[in-house]
C-alpha positions in Angstrom: -9.1 -22.3 25.1 -10.6 -18.8 25.7 -12.7 -17.5 22.9 -12.1 -13.9 21.7 -14.7 -11.3 22.7 -17.7 -10.8 20.4 -19.7 -7.7 19.7 -22.5 -8.9 21.9 -20.0 -9.1 24.8 -19.1 -5.4 24.2 -22.8 -4.5 24.1 -23.5 -6.4 27.4 -20.6 -4.7 29.2 -21.6 -1.3 28.0 -25.3 -1.8 28.7 -26.3 -1.0 25.1 -27.7 -3.0 22.1 -25.6 -4.7 19.5 -26.8 -2.1 16.9 -25.4 0.7 19.0 -22.0 -0.9 19.1 -22.1 -1.4 15.4 -22.8 2.3 14.9 -19.9 3.2 17.1 -17.6 0.9 15.1 -18.7 2.6 11.9 -18.5 6.1 13.3 -22.2 6.6 12.4 -24.3 9.5 13.7 -27.1 9.1 16.3 -25.0 7.9 19.2 -24.6 10.2 22.3 -21.1 11.1 23.2 -21.2 9.5 26.6 -22.6 6.3 25.1 -19.9 6.3 22.4 -17.2 6.6 25.1 -18.8 3.8 27.2 -18.8 1.5 24.2 -15.2 2.3 23.4 -14.2 1.7 27.0 -15.9 -1.7 27.0 -14.0 -2.6 23.8 -10.7 -1.6 25.5 -11.5 -3.5 28.6 -12.4 -6.7 26.7 -9.6 -6.3 24.2 -12.2 -6.4 21.4 -11.0 -6.1 17.8 -13.6 -5.8 15.1 -13.5 -8.1 12.1 -12.4 -6.2 9.0 -14.5 -8.4 6.9 -17.6 -7.8 9.0 -16.9 -4.1 9.1 -16.7 -4.0 5.3 -19.9 -5.8 4.9 -21.7 -3.5 7.3 -20.4 -0.4 5.5 -21.2 -1.8 2.1 -17.6 -0.9 1.0 -14.4 -2.8 0.6 -12.3 -0.4 2.6 -9.6 -1.0 -0.1 -7.9 1.3 -2.6 -6.3 0.0 -5.7 -3.1 1.2 -7.3 -2.4 0.4 -10.9 1.1 1.2 -11.9 3.7 0.0 -14.5 6.9 -1.7 -13.6 6.9 -1.7 -9.8 10.6 -2.4 -9.7 11.4 0.9 -11.4 12.8 3.2 -8.8 10.6 6.2 -9.8 7.5 4.1 -9.5 8.6 2.7 -6.1 9.0 6.2 -4.8 5.6 7.2 -5.9 4.0 4.1 -4.4 5.8 4.9 -1.1 4.3 8.3 -1.2 0.8 6.8 -1.7 1.4 4.5 1.3 2.5 7.4 3.4 -1.0 8.9 3.1 -3.2 5.8 2.8 -1.4 4.1 5.7 -2.8 6.7 8.0 -6.4 6.2 6.7 -9.0 3.5 7.2 -8.2 1.9 3.8 -5.9 -0.9 2.8 -3.9 -0.8 -0.4 -3.9 -3.4 -3.1 -1.2 -3.1 -5.9 -1.6 -4.2 -9.4 1.7 -4.4 -11.4 1.5 -3.7 -15.1 4.3 -4.8 -17.5 2.4 -5.2 -20.7 -0.5 -3.3 -22.4 -2.6 -6.4 -22.0 -2.1 -6.3 -18.3 -3.1 -2.7 -18.2 -6.4 -3.5 -19.9 -6.9 -6.5 -17.6 -6.3 -4.4 -14.5 -8.9 -1.9 -15.5 -11.4 -4.6 -16.5 -11.1 -7.1 -13.6 -9.3 -5.3 -10.8 -11.0 -1.9 -10.9 -14.5 -3.1 -9.9 -16.7 -1.7 -7.2 -16.8 -5.1 -5.4 -13.0 -5.1 -5.1 -12.0 -1.6 -4.5 -13.6 1.7 -3.4 -11.2 3.9 -5.4 -8.3 3.6 -7.8 -5.0 5.5 -8.2 -3.5 5.1 -11.7 0.2 5.9 -11.9 1.8 7.0 -15.2 -0.8 5.2 -17.4 -3.0 7.5 -19.5 -6.6 6.3 -19.6 -8.6 5.9 -22.9 -12.1 7.1 -23.2 -13.4 3.5 -22.9 -11.4 2.8 -19.8 -12.6 6.0 -18.1 -16.2 5.2 -19.0 -15.9 1.7 -17.6 -14.6 3.1 -14.3 -17.3 5.7 -14.1 -20.0 3.1 -14.9 -18.7 1.2 -11.8 -19.0 4.4 -9.8 -15.4 4.2 -8.7 -13.5 7.4 -7.9 -10.2 7.7 -9.7 -7.2 9.9 -9.3 -4.1 10.0 -11.6 -0.4 10.4 -10.7 2.1 11.5 -13.3 -0.7 11.9 -15.9 -2.4 15.0 -17.2 -6.1 14.5 -17.7 -8.5 17.3 -17.0 -11.4 14.9 -16.8 -10.1 13.5 -13.5 -8.3 14.6 -10.3 -4.6 14.4 -11.2 -1.1 15.5 -10.2 1.9 15.7 -12.5 5.1 17.6 -13.0 6.0 19.8 -16.0 8.3 17.6 -18.0 8.8 20.3 -20.7 10.2 22.6 -18.0 12.4 19.7 -16.8 14.0 19.3 -20.2 14.5 23.1 -20.4 16.3 23.1 -17.0 18.6 20.3 -18.2 19.5 22.2 -21.4 20.1 25.5 -19.5 22.4 23.7 -17.0 24.5 22.3 -19.9 24.5 25.6 -21.7 25.7 27.4 -18.6 28.6 24.9 -18.3 29.6 25.8 -21.9 28.2 22.8 -23.9 26.9 23.4 -27.4 27.2 19.9 -29.0 24.8 17.9 -26.9 22.7 14.8 -27.3 19.6 13.1 -25.9 18.8 9.5 -25.0 15.2 8.7 -24.3 12.2 6.4 -24.9 10.7 5.5 -28.3 7.8 7.7 -29.2 5.5 4.8 -29.9 5.1 2.6 -26.9 2.3 0.3 -25.8 1.5 2.3 -22.6 1.1 5.8 -24.1 4.0 7.2 -22.0 4.8 10.8 -23.0 7.2 12.0 -20.4 10.4 11.3 -22.4 9.0 13.1 -25.4 8.0 16.1 -23.4 11.4 16.3 -21.8 13.0 16.2 -25.2 10.6 19.0 -26.3 11.8 21.3 -23.6 15.4 20.3 -24.0 15.4 20.9 -27.8 13.6 24.2 -27.6 16.0 25.6 -25.1 19.0 24.5 -27.2 17.4 26.0 -30.3 16.8 29.3 -28.5 20.4 29.4 -27.4 21.6 29.0 -31.0 22.8 25.5 -30.5 20.1 23.3 -32.0 20.2 19.5 -31.4 21.6 17.7 -34.5 19.3 14.9 -35.7 22.0 12.4 -35.3 22.3 13.4 -31.6 18.8 12.2 -30.8 18.6 8.5 -29.9 15.5 6.6 -28.7 14.8 3.1 -27.7 12.9 0.9 -25.2 13.2 2.2 -21.7 16.1 0.6 -19.7 19.7 0.9 -18.7 21.2 -1.6 -21.2 19.4 -0.1 -24.3 20.4 3.4 -23.2 24.0 2.2 -22.9 23.9 1.0 -26.5 22.4 4.2 -27.7 25.0 6.3 -25.9 27.8 4.1 -27.4 26.5 5.1 -30.9 26.6 8.7 -29.9 30.1 8.5 -28.6 31.2 6.8 -31.8 30.0 9.7 -34.0 32.7 11.5 -36.0 31.9 14.5 -33.9 30.6 13.1 -30.6 28.6 15.2 -28.2 30.3 16.8 -25.2 27.3 16.2 -23.0 24.3 13.7 -23.0 20.9 14.3 -21.4 19.1 11.1 -20.5 15.3 11.1 -20.0 15.6 9.2 -16.7 18.3 8.4 -14.2 18.1 4.7 -15.1 18.9 5.6 -18.7 21.7 8.0 -17.4 23.2 5.0 -15.7 23.4 3.3 -19.1 25.1 6.4 -20.5 27.7 6.3 -17.7 28.3 2.6 -18.5 28.9 3.5 -22.2 31.3 6.3 -21.3 33.3 3.9 -19.0 33.5 1.2 -21.7 34.7 3.9 -24.2 37.4 4.9 -21.7 36.0 8.3 -21.2 36.2 10.2 -17.9 33.0 11.8 -16.7 32.8 14.8 -16.8 36.3 15.2 -18.3 35.5 13.3 -21.5 31.7 13.7 -21.6 29.1 15.2 -19.2 26.0 13.4 -18.3 22.7 14.6 -16.8 19.6 12.5 -15.9 16.1 13.0 -14.7 14.2 11.9 -11.5 16.8 12.1 -8.7 16.2 8.6 -7.5 18.3 7.5 -4.4 21.1 5.9 -6.4 21.6 9.1 -8.4 22.8 10.9 -5.3 24.9 8.0 -4.2 27.0 8.0 -7.4 27.0 11.8 -7.9 24.8 12.0 -11.0 23.7 15.5 -12.0 19.9 15.2 -12.6 16.7 17.1 -12.8 15.0 16.4 -9.5 11.3 15.7 -9.6 9.3 15.2 -6.3 8.4 11.5 -6.8 7.3 10.7 -3.3 5.5 14.0 -2.9 3.5 13.3 -6.1 2.3 9.9 -4.7 1.2 11.6 -1.5 -0.6 14.3 -3.5 -2.4 11.7 -5.7 -3.5 9.8 -2.6 -4.9 12.9 -1.0 -6.9 13.7 -4.2 -8.4 10.2 -4.1 -9.3 10.3 -0.4 -11.0 13.7 -1.1 -13.0 12.2 -3.9 -14.1 9.3 -1.7 -15.1 11.8 1.0 -17.3 13.6 -1.6 -15.2 16.7 -1.7 -15.5 16.9 -5.5 -12.9 17.6 -8.1 -10.3 19.3 -6.0 -7.3 21.2 -7.3 -4.1 19.2 -7.2 -1.9 20.0 -4.2 1.2 22.1 -5.2 4.3 20.1 -5.7 7.9 21.2 -5.0 9.4 22.8 -8.1 11.7 20.9 -10.4 15.3 21.8 -10.0 18.7 20.5 -11.2 20.7 18.6 -8.5 24.1 19.6 -9.7 26.7 16.9 -9.0 30.0 15.6 -10.4 28.9 14.3 -13.8 28.5 17.7 -15.5 31.5 20.0 -16.1 32.9 22.2 -18.8 33.2 20.6 -22.3 36.6 19.0 -23.0 
């Protein structure tokens, strides 16, 4: 059995010391260009592939980035993680993902996973950080960037959810709707999510400004999910004066609203109009009108912020994201 080439074989073929080969592998300064090229040619000739573990030890870094995100199976989170991988996949770093489905898991991720001996940097998706959590990360000397979270203490990228709610309201108003409703998340939740509340804020303000304020009975909240949203929508459709349109705080919740309309025997949009938020892949496939946010682009932007921090470029401004817009499809029409 032929053994794989070692670093000393590369050094012998290139006519240099092992230390020089190591500096070339680590892209260190102090190696002449012709020597660097000779070492790389020797590696190619021998088919030498450096050990990742050895490289990490020599650099004193893990060459790994951590991503802490809630509910990996949720389509919006999947799209953001795909965007992160678009950028990190072209870098020298590997990605390690930590799925969070309870508040205890979030605390555990930040206490055990986000350590300097495990990762060189951390991207936190959609999870606000407490003062104690931020201090713990800073004590470890770990660069952190946030995606879908506003926090002026850290590099972050996020969309304007209030504007998104405003756009949804304007779209329904332009179609002629005045009796509208909202289905979203509970205000109190173990993760500190605020996007649903901010979307409602923009939606309600725009309706108020148009002289068609949201009636209290037309605001329904519950735990995030399709089934719960369907139950909430059924309550709305059973009102003595049901809404002619429903804005759901996410596409997943909008799918629940569509289920409720079907169970009630209502045509969409003939009997009730429905608008969601996110524009995940399935939304386009079923023709859901929705507020499009740049999910994948936000993941890419967050990854670039973290790589900039790791490179010592400081607290850079977040890259500009594409503007929110309404993807108008078949589920919104004139009121019945």
